[in-house]
N, C-alpha and C positions, 0 to 999 in steps of 0.2 A: 504640447510644449514639453520639452524634456526637463526631468527634475533637477534640482540644484541643491547644493548643500546649504543649511542655514548659514547666514553670514557670520555669526559670532560664535559658532559651535566649538571651533578649535581654540579660540581665545579663552572661552569659558572653561574649556578642559584643562587647558595649560595653567590659567589662573587659579583654578580649583585645587589643582594637583600641587601647585606651588604654595598654596595657603596651609598645607599641612605641615610640611617641614619647616616653614618660617613661623610656626605658631609660637615659638620661644624667642623670637626676635623683637620683643617689645612692641607689639601692635602691628608688625608688618603683614602677618597672616590674616589679621582682621580687616586690613585695607584690601589686600588681594582678595580675600573671600567676599567681601561686600561688593567690589567691582564685578566679580564673577557672577553673584546672585542678580545684580541689576541687568547686566547683560543677558543672562539667561532668562530674566523675566520678559525682556524685550522680544527675545527670539521665540519664546513659547507663546507670546501673543501672535506673532507673525505666523507661526505654525498652525495655531488654532484658526486664524482667518483663512488660511489656504493650505491645508494639509496635503493636497495632492501636488503641490509645487516643490515641496523639499523631500530630500532623501531620507530614508528611515535611519541610515547610518549616521547621519548628522544629528538627528533627534536623539539617538542613543549616546552619542558624544555629549550632547547638551545635558542629558540627564545625568550622566556620569560626572561631569563637570560640576554640575549643580550639587549633587550629593557630596562630592569632595569639597566644595566650598562650604557647605553646611557643617561639615566635619572640622574643616579648618577654623571656621568662625567660633565653633563650639570649643574647640581646643584652645584657641587664643583667649577666648573669654575666661576659661577656667584658669589659664596661666596668669593672666592680668589679675584676675581676682585673688589668686594665692599670693601674688606679689603685693598687692595692697594689704591683704590680711597680715602678711609677714612684716610689712613696714609698720603696721599698726601694733603689732605685738613687740617686735624687736627694735624698732626705730630705723630710720634711715642711715644713720652714721654706723650703727652696728653692722648693717647689711654691707657696707663698703669697707669695714676693717675686719680682716679674717681672724686676728687675735682677739678681738672682743667677742666675735662670734663664737670662737672656740671656748672662751670662758662661760659664755651663756649655755653652750651645749653641755659642758662639764657640769654646770649647776643642776641642770634638769637630769642629768644621768644619775646623780647621787641620791 
């Protein structure tokens, strides 16, 4: 029987790559990364059950997408955590008002 690519390998790669640049889009990278990780988990299970059925290239794409998704989820988590900390320190209204933010920055610089 000829080998075939893993069904979700390309989708995992695309979602994993997209999760990195969208890490600063208020959680979009987290959503894309988690979807990629779920799909990667399903395909890894398929590959373990029948490794001879699938091409090694699709496994490489799957692993690369999984790594990108992990990076994207990590970056998004750090970004969201820093936003929460900034809101706790400065307050929500200060983050939306540039003049008030400038005043706070000037106070810390003195």
